[in-house]
N, C-alpha and C positions, 0 to 999 in steps of 0.2 A: 551742274548741267553741262552737257557736252554738245557741241556743234562741230560737224566735220564737213569741210568744203575741199573738194579735190578735183583735179583734172588739168590737162595741159593748156587749156584756153585761159591764160592768165588775165585776159582782158575782161571777159564776162565774169570770171571768178572774182576779179578785183572789184568790179562794180557791185556785185552782190555783197562782198565783204564790207565795202565802204558804206553801203546802205544800211547794213546791220549795225555798224559802229555809229553812224550818224543817228539812227533811230534810238539806239540805246543811250547815247549822250543827250539827246533831246528829251527823252523820257525821264532820265535819272540825273545825270550830270556829266560834264566833260571830264570830271575827275574820276568817273566810273570806268573809263576805258584805259586799259593797260596794254603794253607791248611786250612781247617776248620773242627774241630772235635766237634760235639755237646756235646760229653761227657765231654770235657775238657774246651772248650772256654766259654767266658762269655755270649755269646748269640747273639742276633740280632745286637747289636751295633757293635760287632766285624765285622760282615759281612758288615755293612754300612761303617765302617772305611776302610775296604779293597777296597770296590768299589770306595770310594772317594779318596783314596790315589793316588797321582800323581808320576810318575817315568819317568826320562829322558831316562832310558834304556828300558822300556817296557810300552808304552802307552796302549797296549792291555793286558788283563789279563785273566787267567783261574783259577777258584776257584774250588778245589775238596772238596766236602762236604760229610763228613761221619757222621753217627749217628745224622742225622738231626731230625729224628722222634723218639719218639713222641715229638711234639712241646710243649714247656712249657705251662702249664695250664694258660689260660687267655691271651695268646699272639698269638693265631691263626690268628686273623684279621691283626695284624701288620706284621706277617710273610707272609700272603697271599698277602697283598698289596706290600710288598717288592719284592716278586718273580714275581708278575704281572708286576711290573715296569721293571724287567730285560728282559722280553720277547722280547722287541723291541730294546734293547741296543746291539750295535755291538761291543762295547769296552770291554764288560764283558761277559765271558762264565761261567755260573754256572753249574758244572757237579755234579749232585746229585747221590751218590752211596748208595744203600740200599738193604736190603734183600727182600723187598716186594714192591708191587705197593703202591702208596699213598692211604690213606683213602679218603673217598668221598669229604671232604672239600678241599682236595688238588689234586683232580683228574685232574684239569686243567694243572698240571705239565706235565702229559702225553700228553694231548691234544695240548699244546702249545710248547712242546719241539721240537727242530729241529731234535734231534736224540733220539730215545728210543730203548733200547736193553734189552731183558730179557735173563737171564742165569739160566734156571732151571737145577737142578741136572739131568744129563743123567741117564737113567735106561735101563736095558735089552740090546737089540742090539745096542742102542745108546751109552751106556756106553762102550760096546766092541769096537765100532767104534772109540770112543774117545781114548781108550787104544791103538788101532792100530796106530792112527794118532800121538799120543805122542811118541810111540815106534819108529816110523819113524823119528821123529824130533831128538830124542836123540840117535838113533842108537842101540836100544835094539832089539835083535832078539827074536821073539816069535814063539813058536809052537802053533798049535790049542789048545792043552791041556793046555798049560800055559796061553794062552789068556783066556780060560774058567775059569781056577782057579783064575786068577787075577780078573776077572769080578765078581766072586762070593765073593771072600774074601774082596774086597775093595768097594763093592756096597755102593754108597752114600758118597764116600770119594775120590774125585779127587786128592786132595793133596797127600794122602797116596799112591795111585797107581802111581802117577808121581815120587814120591821119590823111590818107588820100581823099576820102569823102569830105573831110572838113576843109581841105584845100579847095575842092570843087565847090563846096557850099559858099566859100568866101569869095568866089569869083575866079578862081584859078581853073586851068584846063588840064585835062589828063594828057601828059606828054607821051607820045608814041615812042619816043626814044627811050624814056625810062621804062616803058612797058617792055620794049625789046630787050633791054638789059636784064630786066627781071626774068623774062622768058628764057633768055640764054642761061641764066642762073639755074632755072629748074631743068632745062635740057641737060646741062652739065651734071646736075645732081642725079638725074635718071641714068645718065651714062655711067656715073660712079657706081650705082647699084648693080648695073648689068655687066661691068667690065671685069676681066681677070685682074688679080692683084698687080701684075706687072704693068698693066695699062691704067689701073685705078690710082696707083700711088702718084704718078706725075700729075694726073688730073686733080687729085686731092690737094697736092702742093700748090697748084695754081689757084684753086678755090680758097685755100687758107690765106694766100697773099692778097686776094681781091675782096674777100668777105670776112665778116666777123665769125670766129670759130664757134661761138655759142649759138649764133643764128644757124650756121650750117648743121650743127648737131640737132637742134630743136626741130628744124624743118625736116631733116632726114628722118628723125624719130617719128614724126607725124605721118610720114609717107611709106615707111617700111611695112611689109605684110604682117598680119597678126602673129605669125609664127616667130617673128623677130622682135616683137614688142618687149618680151621679158628680157631679152639681151640688152636693149636700150635702157630698160628700167635698172638693170644691174650697173650699167655704165653710169647712169644718173646718180645712183647711190655712191659709187666709187668716186665720182667727181665731187659730190657734196661733202664726202668724208676726207677729201684731200689726197686720196690714193691715186687719182688720175686727173688729167686736165682734158679739156674738150678735144684738143688736137690729138692727144694720145689715144683717146677713145675712138675717134674717127679712123685713125691709122689702124688700130686693132680690128675695127670693123671691116675695112677694105682688104685686110690681109686674111680675113676669114677666120 
């Protein structure tokens, strides 16, 4: 059986994944849940070994797969055959967790999966609705002005706004200075998108000094127009495969 979870909102995606894992462990056994990280594991043989392993405690198993893509060069056919074989298996559930939908060669993963859920980053009114829902869960009281300010300051950052809501719920106050710094960050990011390369490069350099490069990349990727989404998807693949780092991808972007 296959499950495919994808999207750039890693907060909501992570909650859904955790709930799936917890439910499976409660119904079967803690020994029934396995991990596979394509960035660290040895590859397909590890997956085969997990599927073949027998356990007296957990005859059924759930495998959470992260960083599966890109598939190692030259192994696409082997991986495809492996996952096609899992489609009808009832004793193994492969839960693939990714930032994006699979490429064409592995589109069957979406077609054959029992469950497919996408978690795009909420924007605009959807993001404000997310904030209201999370505020209700953690007990943070919001005024309309505070809701608007949080929506602007943390656009594209569900983790950040949840952390701020939890601080408010525990008795903390929303710092206007922190908001202004965050707003300055987004203003600089918008300027980066609109500037010519000669002006954008110095601005990018300052942003890389003051902010985390992965944060810069992910927030920018969430804000670029649809016509540039595929470009950032290519950057993401190059970064995960070790061909680029975030700073180089950002530099390539501003150079056009």
